[in-house]
C-alpha positions in Angstrom: -52.8 -14.0 -10.1 -49.7 -15.7 -11.1 -48.4 -17.3 -7.9 -44.8 -17.9 -7.1 -43.3 -20.1 -4.4 -39.9 -19.3 -3.3 -37.7 -20.5 -0.4 -36.4 -17.8 1.8 -32.9 -19.0 3.3 -31.6 -17.4 6.5 -28.4 -17.9 8.4 -26.6 -19.5 5.5 -29.0 -22.2 5.0 -29.6 -22.9 8.6 -33.3 -21.9 8.3 -35.5 -22.0 5.2 -39.1 -21.0 4.9 -41.3 -21.4 1.9 -43.1 -18.3 1.1 -45.9 -17.7 -1.8 -45.6 -14.4 -3.8 -47.6 -12.7 -6.8 -44.7 -12.8 -9.4 -45.8 -9.2 -10.5 -45.4 -7.7 -7.1 -42.4 -5.4 -6.6 -39.4 -6.5 -4.6 -40.4 -3.8 -1.9 -43.6 -5.5 -1.4 -42.1 -9.0 -1.6 -39.6 -7.8 1.3 -42.7 -6.7 3.3 -44.4 -10.1 3.0 -41.0 -11.8 3.7 -40.9 -9.6 7.1 -44.2 -11.0 7.9 -43.5 -14.6 7.5 -40.0 -15.0 8.8 -38.4 -14.5 12.2 -35.8 -11.9 12.3 -33.5 -11.9 15.2 -32.9 -8.0 15.2 -35.9 -6.1 13.5 -34.0 -3.0 13.9 -31.3 -4.0 11.2 -31.9 -3.5 7.5 -32.1 -6.9 5.4 -32.3 -7.4 1.9 -33.1 -10.3 -0.9 -30.0 -11.8 -2.5 -30.3 -14.2 -5.6 -27.2 -16.4 -5.6 -25.5 -16.9 -8.8 -25.9 -20.6 -10.2 -22.3 -20.7 -10.8 -20.9 -19.6 -7.3 -22.4 -19.7 -4.0 -20.3 -16.6 -3.1 -21.7 -14.2 -5.9 -25.1 -13.2 -7.1 -27.2 -10.1 -7.3 -29.2 -8.1 -4.8 -33.0 -7.7 -5.7 -33.8 -4.1 -6.3 -36.6 -2.7 -4.4 -38.5 -0.8 -7.5 -38.3 -3.8 -9.7 -40.8 -6.9 -10.0 -39.8 -10.5 -9.3 -40.5 -11.2 -12.9 -37.5 -9.1 -13.7 -35.4 -11.7 -12.1 -37.0 -14.7 -14.0 -37.7 -16.7 -10.9 -39.2 -20.0 -10.9 -41.2 -22.0 -8.4 -38.7 -23.6 -5.9 -36.2 -21.1 -6.5 -34.3 -19.7 -3.4 -33.6 -16.3 -2.1 -31.3 -15.3 0.6 -32.7 -12.9 3.3 -29.5 -11.3 4.5 -28.7 -8.4 7.0 -27.3 -5.9 4.7 -24.8 -4.3 7.3 -21.5 -6.0 7.6 -17.9 -5.4 8.7 -15.2 -4.8 6.0 -11.5 -4.8 6.7 -9.6 -2.2 4.3 -5.9 -2.2 4.4 -4.1 1.0 3.5 -0.7 1.0 1.7 1.0 1.9 5.0 -0.2 -1.2 6.4 -2.9 0.5 8.6 -6.0 -1.8 8.8 -9.5 -0.3 9.3 -12.5 -2.2 10.0 -15.6 -0.4 8.9 -19.3 -1.2 9.0 -20.8 -0.8 5.5 -24.1 -1.5 3.7 -23.1 -4.1 1.4 -26.3 -3.5 -0.9 -24.5 -0.5 -2.0 -22.4 -0.4 -5.0 -18.5 0.0 -4.6 -18.6 3.5 -5.9 -21.3 4.4 -3.2 -19.1 2.6 -0.6 -16.0 4.6 -1.5 -17.7 7.9 -0.6 -18.4 6.5 2.8 -14.9 4.7 3.3 -12.9 7.6 2.2 -14.9 10.2 4.4 -14.2 7.9 7.4 -10.4 7.5 6.6 -10.0 11.2 5.8 -9.7 11.3 2.0 -11.5 14.0 0.1 -11.1 13.0 -3.5 -12.9 9.6 -3.1 -13.8 9.3 -6.8 -9.8 8.8 -7.3 -9.7 5.8 -5.2 -10.7 2.2 -5.6 -10.7 -1.3 -3.9 -8.9 -4.4 -5.0 -8.0 -7.6 -3.4 -4.6 -7.9 -1.6 -1.5 -8.3 -3.9 0.5 -10.4 -1.0 3.4 -11.4 -3.2 4.0 -7.8 -4.5 3.5 -6.3 -1.1 5.9 -8.5 0.5 8.5 -7.9 -2.5 8.0 -4.2 -2.2 8.7 -4.3 1.8 12.1 -6.1 1.0 13.1 -3.7 -1.5 12.1 -0.5 0.2 15.1 1.9 0.4 16.9 0.1 -2.4 16.9 -0.1 -6.0 17.8 -2.9 -8.7 21.5 -3.1 -9.5 22.2 -1.9 -13.3 22.4 -5.5 -14.6 19.1 -6.7 -13.0 17.5 -3.4 -13.8 18.1 -3.6 -17.5 16.7 -7.2 -17.8 13.7 -6.1 -15.7 13.1 -2.8 -18.0 13.2 -5.1 -21.0 10.6 -7.5 -19.6 8.5 -4.8 -18.3 8.5 -2.8 -21.6 7.1 -6.0 -23.4 4.6 -6.8 -20.9 3.4 -3.0 -20.4 2.9 -4.1 -16.7 1.2 -1.0 -15.3 -1.1 0.0 -12.6 -3.9 -0.6 -15.1 -3.5 -4.3 -14.5 -4.8 -4.1 -10.9 -7.9 -6.3 -10.9 -10.2 -3.4 -9.3 -13.5 -4.2 -8.0 -16.3 -3.1 -10.3 -17.5 0.4 -9.3 -21.0 -0.4 -10.4 -21.5 -3.8 -8.5 -21.6 -4.5 -4.7 -19.2 -6.5 -2.7 -21.4 -9.7 -2.4 -22.3 -9.5 -6.3 -18.4 -9.8 -6.8 -17.9 -12.5 -4.4 -16.2 -10.6 -1.6 -16.5 -12.7 1.5 -16.8 -11.1 5.0 -13.2 -12.5 5.9 -11.6 -10.9 3.1 -9.3 -7.8 3.4 -9.5 -5.4 0.6 -6.7 -3.0 -0.5 -7.5 0.7 -0.8 -5.3 2.3 -3.8 -5.5 5.4 -5.9 -7.2 4.3 -9.1 -7.0 7.5 -11.1 -4.9 10.4 -11.4 -6.6 13.4 -12.8 -4.4 16.2 -11.8 -1.7 16.8 -9.5 -3.9 19.9 -8.4 -6.2 17.4 -6.6 -3.4 16.5 -4.1 -3.6 18.7 -1.1 -0.2 19.3 0.0 -1.7 19.9 3.7 -3.4 16.6 3.7 -1.0 14.2 5.5 -3.5 11.2 4.9 -3.4 11.6 1.2 0.2 12.5 0.8 1.4 9.4 2.9 -0.8 7.0 0.8 0.3 8.6 -2.5 4.1 8.4 -1.5 3.8 4.5 -0.4 1.9 3.5 -3.5 4.5 5.6 -5.8 7.3 4.2 -3.9 6.2 0.5 -4.0 5.2 1.0 -7.9 8.9 1.9 -8.4 10.4 -0.8 -6.2 8.3 -3.7 -7.8 9.0 -2.4 -11.4 5.4 -1.3 -12.2 6.9 2.1 -13.1 10.3 1.3 -14.9 12.9 3.9 -14.2 16.6 4.2 -14.1 18.5 4.0 -10.9 19.3 7.6 -10.7 15.6 8.6 -11.6 14.4 6.2 -9.0 16.8 7.6 -6.2 15.7 11.1 -7.2 12.0 10.5 -7.0 12.0 8.6 -3.8 14.1 11.5 -2.2 11.5 13.9 -3.5 8.6 12.0 -2.2 10.3 11.4 1.3 10.7 15.2 1.4 
């Protein structure tokens, strides 16, 4: 039986225990063995095994239950973090509302979007995404709210934007197919919830105040910071239309 000795790390390194495994066993069976060997403060909580990246202590990969340890090319002496999967996640909406939600961080971002949007009251969760806060741009948009650039400044900005093609596609969205921890999202981070895809106006429910308000704020700020270059007259018409 090919044995494999691994360090099981708890509480960010405060507790470490060596456990021997059969390298051919599934992660699910390895998890059961870990439960027998380590002391867990709250046995009612869900835990998982996490392999930290060699490049960054903040990122890595969750071990999938149906795979074997061999799949992860683990060697004697390697470390696995034994982490509680439930954590608080701070999500800021574009209207500056901040929600603190408890999520399973072993789930992918796509899976979390279903839960997050359901709790907030957004039906078309597949059109929304999470990204890191854009502090400078947000503050700039707040300062410009209700105003537009003067013609001369606007012309220069439009010329620069047309060359850079600075659109919403440049937002550094979190990968929908990876988990928060795999992407280095710390528990202290606040993520921004924004509309990522625009399939059709038919998906916008005019009777849904939550979705309408978020769409209005996102569209307004995109115009004010120059993501959607428009003339002064077009901008005024659009903002008046959205406000009504």
